[in-house]
Steps between C-alpha positions, in 0.01 A plus 500: 500500500334663798225770450524827682272564797316764296442249219358253756271766640381600153417137413322451833297820433418385147389162632285664771328733252448232236377252766257762641353566156464124430345439847250779450402382158516121531509422874819446692435128576444420134849615394803282577853620571614398149219715351589793715865484408425437128303829496820685570720285283675294764510130600291373790818408696595863525187570705651391831788742480230776542232343715515214753157367376199580299326594828778752571445648151122527567576680824716747317238548236241572759731754673587669174156516355323627814769757564438633147133505553542687822720759326251554215189492702568730794809505698666820604405851550258678280231233497163663462153383415548637150816298448339188648215549251738530205685182614179307513392630155826346368473188707134432395579531133482270197872544455553342845265212413678429175860549614506247787871454494562874556227551761445454867593156637197482743225412242713255307702347782280547807390135511854375470608742780212362712633144450861596561691436819443721796819709441369605148159570629637709788714698257197560281297601799761761596496662167117489467464650839740785412292584198177483702660723774603764240148500349335507846697811578395669184137392530483536879347157522653157558179322385467703182866435412447124546177512293663682214808280493290185499260628240776605266672160511162320471379714212815431303466120570135507383573707197775260396266207547262653237540416132293789367701824497186703542430304827850547604472877448173507682641326808787748507300817435231405753767433766685816427187712504389365841849522646559851364181628661612355839846647464343846431305502817699651788 
């Protein structure tokens, strides 16, 4: 029995979302095809009817995750310094530290993206540059936009490295405080 096109697309989307969550939580390289498929209740052999390779899945995860980050963090009209400040407050939160699988892909998958093939890195670069350009327009500064973007990702990485929740919170609140002051300055 053949599945409908919509069923195949739903399964592919489910695999993409489940794989992204696993990759952010455990690392993409550490999870095999069988584990990815098992997470959605299918056999490993079914994987190749959705993606040509594990690398193709990783490329799709990067595209999907960074497009979502761009949507949440500042694409479109209506971006203001106040909205950017609210986004950073949510980004630099304990909830984001604790819910790795639901958060931004850059802090959790950045090293794997950096080791990926040139096509994946180029794809990530395009999305990151779009986010930076949107923030640069809002902030009227290319360098401030790069600095804020880099500090946000770095602060989340450092906070996740800490064991003590008080230190995690301190890293986040200190970063937010400094960034918020910079954002407020015209």
